[in-house]
C-alpha positions in Angstrom: -55.9 -10.5 73.9 -58.9 -8.4 75.0 -59.5 -5.4 72.8 -61.1 -2.2 74.0 -61.5 1.5 73.1 -61.2 4.3 75.6 -62.4 7.8 75.8 -63.2 10.4 78.5 -66.1 12.8 79.0 -65.5 16.5 79.9 -66.5 15.8 83.5 -63.6 13.3 83.9 -65.6 10.1 83.6 -63.4 7.4 81.9 -65.3 5.1 79.5 -63.9 1.9 78.1 -65.7 -0.2 75.5 -65.2 -3.8 74.7 -67.1 -5.1 71.7 -68.1 -8.8 71.5 -70.7 -9.5 68.8 -70.9 -13.2 69.8 -73.3 -12.5 72.6 -76.8 -11.0 72.6 -76.0 -9.4 76.0 -74.3 -6.2 77.3 -72.6 -5.5 80.6 -72.4 -2.0 82.2 -69.8 -2.0 84.9 -69.4 1.1 87.1 -66.3 1.2 89.2 -66.0 3.9 91.9 -62.4 4.5 93.0 -63.2 4.2 96.7 -62.7 1.4 99.1 -62.4 0.8 102.9 -58.8 2.2 102.7 -60.3 5.6 102.0 -62.3 5.8 105.2 -61.4 7.7 108.4 -60.2 5.4 111.2 -63.2 6.6 113.4 -65.8 6.1 110.6 -65.1 2.8 109.0 -67.5 0.6 107.0 -68.8 3.5 104.9 -67.7 2.2 101.5 -69.6 -1.0 102.1 -72.6 0.8 103.6 -72.7 2.8 100.4 -72.8 -0.3 98.3 -76.1 -1.0 100.0 -77.3 2.6 100.0 -76.9 2.8 96.2 -79.7 0.2 95.8 -82.0 2.2 98.1 -83.5 4.2 95.2 -82.8 7.5 93.6 -85.0 10.6 93.4 -86.5 9.6 90.1 -86.3 5.8 90.5 -87.7 4.6 93.8 -86.7 0.9 93.3 -83.5 0.3 91.3 -84.2 -3.3 90.5 -87.7 -3.0 88.9 -86.8 -1.2 85.6 -83.8 -3.5 85.2 -85.8 -6.6 85.7 -88.4 -5.4 83.2 -85.6 -4.9 80.8 -84.4 -8.5 81.3 -81.4 -7.6 83.4 -79.7 -8.6 86.6 -77.2 -6.7 88.8 -75.0 -6.9 91.8 -72.1 -5.1 93.5 -69.1 -5.6 95.7 -66.8 -3.6 97.9 -63.2 -4.3 98.8 -60.5 -2.3 100.7 -59.5 -0.8 97.3 -62.7 -0.2 95.3 -66.5 -0.4 94.9 -67.9 -2.1 91.8 -71.5 -2.1 90.5 -72.4 -4.1 87.5 -75.5 -5.2 85.5 -76.1 -7.4 82.6 -79.0 -7.2 80.2 -80.0 -7.8 76.6 -77.9 -5.4 74.4 -81.0 -3.8 72.9 -82.1 -2.6 76.3 -78.7 -1.1 77.3 -80.0 2.4 77.7 -82.0 1.3 80.7 -78.7 0.6 82.5 -77.3 4.0 81.5 -80.4 5.7 82.9 -80.3 3.8 86.1 -76.6 4.2 86.8 -76.5 7.9 85.9 -79.6 8.7 87.9 -78.2 7.2 91.2 -74.9 8.9 90.6 -76.5 12.3 90.4 -79.6 12.0 92.5 -79.3 9.2 95.1 -82.3 9.5 97.5 -80.8 10.4 100.8 -83.4 9.8 103.5 -83.3 8.8 107.1 -85.6 5.9 106.2 -83.2 4.5 103.5 -80.2 4.9 105.8 -82.0 3.1 108.7 -83.0 0.2 106.4 -79.5 -0.3 105.0 -77.8 0.3 108.3 -79.9 -2.5 109.8 -78.9 -4.8 106.9 -75.2 -4.1 107.3 -75.3 -4.4 111.1 -77.0 -7.8 110.8 -74.4 -8.8 108.3 -71.7 -7.7 110.7 -73.2 -9.7 113.6 -73.9 -12.8 111.5 -70.6 -13.1 109.8 -68.1 -11.5 112.1 -69.4 -11.7 115.7 -71.6 -14.8 116.0 -69.9 -17.1 113.5 -67.0 -19.4 114.5 -63.7 -17.8 113.4 -65.7 -14.7 112.3 -63.3 -12.3 114.0 -60.1 -13.8 112.6 -59.6 -11.2 109.9 -60.3 -8.3 112.2 -57.6 -9.6 114.5 -55.2 -10.5 111.8 -55.4 -7.1 110.1 -54.8 -5.3 113.4 -51.8 -7.5 114.0 -50.2 -7.2 110.6 -50.9 -3.5 109.8 -50.0 -0.8 112.3 -50.4 2.3 110.0 -52.0 1.7 106.6 -55.9 1.7 106.6 -55.8 -2.0 105.5 -55.8 -2.5 109.2 -59.6 -2.7 109.2 -61.9 -4.9 107.1 -64.4 -3.7 104.5 -67.3 -4.4 106.8 -65.8 -1.9 109.2 -63.5 -1.9 112.3 -66.3 -1.7 114.8 -70.1 -2.2 114.6 -70.7 1.1 116.3 -69.2 3.0 113.4 -72.1 1.9 111.3 -74.6 2.2 114.1 -73.6 5.8 114.7 -73.3 6.9 111.1 -75.4 10.1 110.5 -77.1 11.3 107.3 -74.6 14.1 107.2 -71.6 11.7 107.4 -73.1 9.6 104.6 -73.8 12.7 102.4 -70.2 13.9 102.9 -68.8 10.5 101.9 -71.0 10.5 98.8 -70.0 14.0 97.7 -66.3 13.2 98.1 -66.2 9.9 96.3 -69.3 9.3 94.1 -68.8 11.7 91.2 -67.7 11.3 87.6 -64.0 12.3 88.3 -63.7 9.1 90.4 -65.5 6.7 88.1 -64.4 4.1 85.5 -67.3 3.0 83.3 -66.9 -0.1 81.2 -69.4 -1.3 78.6 -68.9 -4.7 77.1 -70.8 -7.1 74.9 -72.9 -6.6 71.8 -72.4 -2.9 71.5 -70.5 -0.5 69.3 -68.3 2.5 70.2 -70.3 5.2 68.5 -73.5 4.1 70.3 -71.7 4.1 73.7 -70.2 7.5 73.1 -73.7 8.8 72.4 -75.2 7.2 75.4 -72.4 8.2 77.7 -72.7 11.8 76.7 -76.5 11.8 77.0 -76.7 10.2 80.4 -73.4 11.0 82.2 -72.2 14.1 80.3 -74.5 16.5 82.2 -73.4 15.3 85.7 -71.0 17.9 87.4 -67.5 16.6 87.6 -67.0 17.0 91.3 -63.5 17.1 92.8 -61.1 14.4 91.9 -60.2 12.5 95.1 -56.4 12.5 95.5 -55.4 9.6 97.7 -52.7 10.2 100.2 -52.5 7.2 102.5 -49.9 6.5 105.1 -47.3 3.9 104.1 -47.0 0.8 106.2 -43.5 0.8 107.7 -41.3 -2.3 107.2 -41.9 -4.9 109.8 -38.7 -5.5 111.7 -39.7 -8.1 114.3 -42.0 -11.1 114.6 -45.5 -10.5 116.0 -47.6 -13.0 117.9 -51.2 -13.2 119.1 -53.0 -16.0 120.9 -56.8 -16.1 120.9 -59.1 -18.6 122.7 -62.6 -18.9 121.4 -65.6 -21.3 121.2 -64.5 -23.0 117.9 -64.4 -26.7 116.9 -60.7 -26.8 115.9 -57.4 -25.0 116.7 -56.3 -22.9 113.8 -52.9 -21.4 112.8 -52.5 -18.2 110.9 -49.2 -16.8 109.6 -48.9 -13.5 107.6 -46.1 -11.9 105.6 -45.9 -8.5 103.9 -45.6 -8.7 100.1 -45.7 -6.3 97.2 -48.3 -4.0 95.7 -50.4 -5.2 92.8 -48.4 -3.2 90.3 -45.0 -4.4 91.4 -43.5 -7.1 89.1 -42.5 -9.1 92.2 -46.3 -9.6 92.8 -46.3 -12.3 90.1 -43.5 -14.2 91.8 -45.3 -14.1 95.2 -48.6 -15.2 93.5 -46.9 -18.3 91.9 -45.2 -19.1 95.1 -48.5 -19.3 97.0 -49.7 -21.7 94.3 -46.6 -23.9 94.7 -47.3 -24.1 98.4 -51.1 -24.7 98.4 -52.6 -24.7 94.9 -54.7 -27.8 95.1 -54.2 -31.5 96.1 -50.8 -31.9 94.6 -49.3 -28.8 96.3 -46.5 -29.0 98.9 -48.4 -28.1 102.0 -51.4 -30.3 101.3 -49.2 -33.3 100.4 -46.9 -33.0 103.4 -49.0 -31.6 106.2 -52.5 -32.9 105.4 -51.9 -36.1 103.5 -48.7 -37.5 104.9 -48.2 -36.1 108.4 -51.9 -35.6 109.0 -51.3 -32.5 111.2 -53.9 -30.3 109.4 -57.4 -31.1 108.2 -57.1 -28.2 105.8 -54.3 -25.7 104.9 -54.1 -22.8 102.4 -51.6 -20.2 101.4 -52.9 -17.2 99.5 -52.6 -13.5 99.2 -55.1 -10.7 99.2 -54.2 -9.2 95.8 -54.6 -5.7 97.2 -53.6 -2.6 95.3 -51.2 -1.3 97.9 -48.6 -3.5 99.6 -50.5 -6.6 100.7 -50.0 -9.8 102.7 -49.5 -13.4 102.0 -51.5 -15.5 104.5 -51.1 -19.1 105.5 -54.2 -20.5 107.3 -54.7 -24.1 108.5 -57.2 -25.9 110.7 -55.5 -28.5 112.8 -56.5 -32.1 113.3 -58.0 -32.5 116.8 -55.4 -33.3 119.4 -52.4 -32.0 117.4 -50.2 -29.6 119.3 -50.2 -26.2 117.5 -46.4 -25.8 118.1 -45.7 -29.1 116.4 -48.0 -28.1 113.5 -46.3 -24.7 113.2 -42.8 -26.3 113.2 -43.9 -28.5 110.3 -45.1 -25.5 108.4 -41.8 -23.7 109.0 -39.9 -26.8 107.8 -41.8 -26.7 104.5 -41.1 -23.0 104.0 -37.4 -23.7 104.8 -37.3 -26.4 102.1 -38.5 -23.9 99.6 -35.9 -21.3 100.8 -33.1 -23.8 100.7 -33.9 -26.2 97.8 -36.0 -23.9 95.6 -38.4 -25.2 93.0 -37.9 -27.3 90.0 -38.6 -26.0 86.5 -41.3 -28.7 86.1 -43.1 -27.7 89.3 -43.0 -24.1 88.4 -44.2 -24.9 84.9 -47.1 -26.7 86.4 -48.4 -23.8 88.4 -47.8 -21.4 85.5 -50.0 -23.6 83.3 -52.6 -23.7 86.0 -52.6 -19.9 86.2 -52.8 -19.6 82.5 -55.9 -21.8 82.3 -57.5 -20.0 85.2 -57.0 -16.7 83.4 -58.5 -18.1 80.2 -61.5 -19.5 82.0 -62.1 -16.2 83.8 -62.0 -14.3 80.5 -64.8 -16.5 79.0 -67.5 -14.5 80.6 -68.3 -11.0 79.2 -69.1 -9.9 82.8 -65.7 -10.9 84.0 -64.0 -9.2 81.1 -65.8 -6.0 81.9 -64.8 -6.1 85.6 -61.2 -6.9 84.6 -61.0 -4.0 82.2 -62.2 -1.6 84.9 -59.9 -3.0 87.6 -56.8 -2.9 85.4 -57.7 0.7 84.4 -57.9 1.6 88.0 -54.4 0.1 88.5 -53.1 2.5 85.8 -53.8 1.0 82.4 -56.4 -1.5 81.3 -53.9 -3.0 78.8 -52.0 -4.5 81.8 -54.4 -7.4 81.6 -53.1 -8.3 78.2 -49.5 -8.3 79.5 -50.0 -10.3 82.7 -49.6 -13.7 81.2 -46.1 -12.7 79.9 -45.2 -11.5 83.4 -46.2 -14.9 84.9 -44.4 -16.8 82.1 -41.2 -14.8 82.7 -40.9 -15.8 86.4 -37.8 -18.0 87.0 -37.1 -20.7 89.6 -34.2 -18.5 90.9 -36.7 -15.6 91.5 -39.0 -17.9 93.5 -36.1 -19.0 95.7 -34.9 -15.4 96.2 -38.3 -14.1 97.1 -39.1 -17.0 99.4 -36.1 -16.0 101.5 -37.1 -12.4 101.5 -40.8 -12.9 102.2 -40.7 -15.8 104.6 -38.3 -14.0 106.9 -39.2 -14.4 110.6 -39.0 -10.7 111.2 -41.6 -10.1 108.4 -44.0 -12.6 110.0 -47.1 -12.1 112.2 -48.5 -15.3 113.8 -51.9 -16.0 115.4 -52.8 -19.1 117.3 -56.6 -19.3 117.4 -57.3 -22.0 120.0 -60.4 -23.9 120.8 -61.9 -23.7 124.3 -63.3 -27.2 123.8 
């Protein structure tokens, strides 16, 4: 059970405090309710570009990292299709430094052509290195476009096209900042060796004077139900043929999400899982195979991806995958096999909660989903999943009409 207190400032900023006196450290986690799904289809990659711009210095603090390092702290950030998260950890007695830094860049980020050019270059290089020049680098670009026709999950966090970042203007960037980077769209979590009264005082002092801004009301197009199989063949200069199969699943707040999550573990959660045992170890059709889901806030996808053993026909390999999925649909899962993946999930959750930094991030993310206390109820949701539910959902999810397939073939 993770305990926390919660309050809001007059400007709409939500603050959650998790006290842990067993550590000398404190974590300040600032979650902005903006991700790649909130971008315009002609101007993608902005949420991720902003993650970089936020480290470009503010009006009062030219170099973000310097005061934090002097205070003994470290920091980082990440962007997903659903959110942007900034976090820093430092000795608890220096926590006010983090409040000063985070509030200053929220209210007075230094917008300059120079800063934009520097960060644009960094992001463009990242795009080229990871998504253009790297083997299999464009897989997720192609998969998202195949699987999603309507919802903005159809592009990646890095952006749909390199030119969207190359052509971003200072005005574009400022407009994005004004729309999303204000207290009304922020969840601030403070965790570690802190106390509630102290955090209330610091939050009022540093974030209270910032104007609220307009609360961003998300109104995204809903992805229509897929009613026919989709297929794409790609040929590229890669070492091995690869198979990708995607199925639409449920949103992060749907109770059926937990069934789908356990199902992916039954299929490929480690060396004793079904797909590994059958297709890698016994039949030796794949050199590696994995089945996972994206854990996205809105309705997401389950993805099976496998690299084939050289010389294996991809149609033979795909038929073997379908055979394994049919076994799950027809024969279901034993209580013992389900119990094993539940135990594995429970230990993974316990391990994750050991770090105060992870706890802070979790509190923020669950609050974004609607209620931070959800994280204290998740284990019960996993425990309550039955074998019958796994069978039922395997038949619904692994329906051929709900499937998008990509054969990514080697030119070699």
